[in-house]
C-alpha positions as CSV (number, residue, x, y, z in Angstrom):
1,M,2.4,-7.2,24.3
2,N,2.2,-10.3,22.0
3,L,1.9,-13.7,23.6
4,I,3.6,-16.2,21.3
5,A,3.0,-19.9,21.7
6,I,4.7,-22.8,19.8
7,R,2.8,-26.1,19.6
8,S,2.5,-29.2,17.5
9,M,0.3,-29.0,14.4
10,N,-3.0,-30.8,14.9
11,E,-6.0,-31.9,12.8
12,N,-7.7,-28.6,13.4
13,D,-5.0,-26.5,11.8
14,P,-4.9,-27.3,8.0
15,L,-7.9,-25.2,6.8
16,N,-7.0,-22.3,9.2
17,I,-3.4,-22.3,7.9
18,S,-4.4,-22.5,4.3
19,N,-6.9,-19.6,4.7
20,A,-4.3,-17.5,6.6
21,F,-1.9,-17.8,3.6
22,A,-4.7,-17.2,1.1
23,N,-5.5,-14.0,2.9
24,Q,-2.0,-12.7,2.0
25,G,-2.3,-14.0,-1.6
26,W,-0.3,-17.3,-1.3
27,H,-1.8,-20.6,-2.4
28,K,-1.1,-23.3,0.1
29,P,-3.8,-25.9,0.1
30,A,-5.2,-27.4,3.2
31,E,-4.2,-30.9,1.9
32,L,-0.6,-30.0,2.4
33,Y,-1.1,-29.5,6.1
34,E,-3.3,-32.6,6.3
35,K,-0.3,-34.5,4.9
36,Y,1.9,-32.9,7.6
37,V,-0.5,-33.9,10.4
38,N,-0.6,-37.5,9.1
39,E,3.1,-37.7,8.6
40,Q,3.6,-36.3,12.1
41,A,1.3,-39.0,13.5
42,A,3.4,-41.6,11.7
43,G,6.6,-40.3,13.2
44,L,8.0,-39.1,9.9
45,R,8.1,-35.4,10.7
46,A,7.4,-32.9,13.5
47,S,5.3,-29.9,12.5
48,L,5.3,-26.9,14.7
49,V,2.8,-24.0,14.7
50,A,3.3,-20.5,16.1
51,E,0.4,-18.5,17.4
52,T,0.4,-14.9,18.6
53,N,-2.5,-13.9,20.8
54,G,-4.3,-17.1,19.7
55,Q,-3.9,-16.3,16.0
56,F,-2.0,-18.5,13.6
57,A,1.3,-16.8,12.7
58,G,3.6,-19.4,11.2
59,Y,4.9,-22.9,11.1
60,V,8.0,-25.0,10.5
61,N,8.7,-28.7,9.9
62,I,11.4,-31.2,10.9
63,V,11.7,-34.1,8.5
64,W,13.5,-36.9,10.2
65,Q,14.7,-38.5,6.9
66,S,15.3,-35.9,4.3
67,D,14.9,-36.5,0.6
68,Y,18.0,-34.4,0.0
69,L,20.7,-37.0,-0.6
70,Y,23.5,-35.4,1.4
71,F,21.3,-35.2,4.5
72,K,19.8,-38.6,3.9
73,E,23.2,-40.4,3.6
74,R,24.4,-38.7,6.9
75,C,21.1,-39.1,8.8
76,I,20.8,-35.3,9.2
77,P,17.2,-34.2,10.0
78,E,16.1,-31.4,7.8
79,I,14.2,-28.3,9.0
80,Q,12.0,-27.3,6.1
81,D,9.0,-25.4,4.8
82,F,9.5,-22.6,7.3
83,N,6.9,-19.8,6.9
84,V,5.8,-16.9,9.0
85,L,2.8,-14.8,7.8
86,I,4.1,-11.4,6.4
87,K,2.1,-9.4,9.0
88,Y,3.8,-11.3,11.8
89,R,7.4,-11.0,10.6
90,R,10.1,-9.1,12.6
91,L,8.3,-10.0,15.9
92,G,10.6,-12.9,16.9
93,I,8.1,-15.6,15.8
94,G,10.5,-17.1,13.3
95,T,13.3,-17.1,15.8
96,L,11.1,-18.9,18.3
97,L,10.0,-21.5,15.7
98,M,13.7,-22.1,14.8
99,D,14.7,-22.3,18.4
100,K,12.1,-25.0,19.1
101,A,12.9,-26.9,15.9
102,E,16.6,-27.0,16.8
103,E,15.8,-28.0,20.3
104,I,13.7,-31.0,19.0
105,V,16.3,-32.0,16.4
106,G,19.1,-31.7,19.1
107,K,17.5,-34.5,21.1
108,D,18.3,-37.0,18.4
109,S,21.1,-35.4,16.3
110,E,24.2,-33.3,16.6
111,L,23.4,-31.7,13.3
112,A,20.5,-29.9,11.7
113,G,20.1,-29.3,8.0
114,I,18.2,-26.7,6.1
115,G,17.7,-25.6,2.5
116,V,17.0,-22.2,1.2
117,G,16.0,-20.7,-2.2
118,L,18.5,-18.5,-4.0
119,F,16.5,-15.5,-5.2
120,S,15.6,-12.3,-3.3
121,D,12.3,-13.7,-1.9
122,Y,14.5,-15.8,0.3
123,G,16.8,-13.0,1.4
124,A,15.6,-12.8,4.9
125,A,15.8,-16.5,5.4
126,Q,19.3,-16.7,3.9
127,S,20.5,-14.0,6.4
128,M,18.7,-15.6,9.3
129,Y,20.2,-19.0,8.7
130,V,23.7,-17.6,8.5
131,Q,23.2,-15.6,11.7
132,R,22.0,-18.7,13.4
133,G,25.3,-20.5,12.5
134,Y,24.2,-22.6,9.5
135,I,27.0,-23.0,6.9
136,P,26.8,-24.4,3.4
137,D,27.2,-28.1,3.1
138,G,29.7,-27.6,0.3
139,Q,27.8,-29.6,-2.3
140,G,26.7,-26.6,-4.4
141,I,23.4,-25.6,-5.9
142,Y,20.7,-28.3,-6.0
143,R,17.5,-28.6,-8.0
144,N,15.0,-31.4,-8.4
145,G,17.3,-34.2,-7.3
146,E,20.5,-33.1,-8.9
147,Y,23.5,-30.9,-8.2
148,L,24.0,-28.3,-10.9
149,R,27.3,-28.3,-12.8
150,Y,29.4,-25.6,-14.2
151,G,27.9,-24.2,-17.4
152,Q,24.5,-25.8,-16.8
153,Q,21.5,-23.6,-17.2
154,T,18.4,-23.7,-15.1
155,I,15.3,-21.8,-14.1
156,V,15.5,-19.8,-10.9
157,D,12.4,-20.6,-8.9
158,D,11.5,-22.2,-5.5
159,D,13.1,-25.5,-6.5
160,L,16.6,-24.1,-6.8
161,N,18.3,-24.4,-3.4
162,L,21.5,-24.2,-1.4
163,Y,21.7,-26.5,1.7
164,F,23.2,-25.6,5.0
165,V,24.2,-27.6,8.1
166,K,24.5,-26.5,11.7
167,K,26.2,-28.2,14.6
168,L,23.8,-28.1,17.5
């Protein structure tokens, strides 16, 4: 039986998280997680870590003031940078991380926002968000600070997103 724990990210986590992702072939530098720890200490975000049987399994962030304009103008906290290690997927870890993130957001807001990439690497996340009750915000596709318009061409990569909102 897997014992899953969700806790706040701390200063001991960055290198461990970075190494765990490197072991599955993903480059996620420790400096990113150091930034998360520092921004959490400053009250700008909440960063949650999931562990199973004492081993790092995934994380998620809540950004209290989103850079995404639609959320920023409406004071909608954004759940972002949600990742579960491949070897720990389909064990309920992502669900527990999202449950805890929504619980935390719900203490201060009636709404939670989330963005998701548009290509197949994000397929599981796209399905999960819809199943959890997130609906598109109606603003269309967004990339690097702008909404894309009809006929506009773009590169499909991690920066191409559709944003969703959920009433908590």
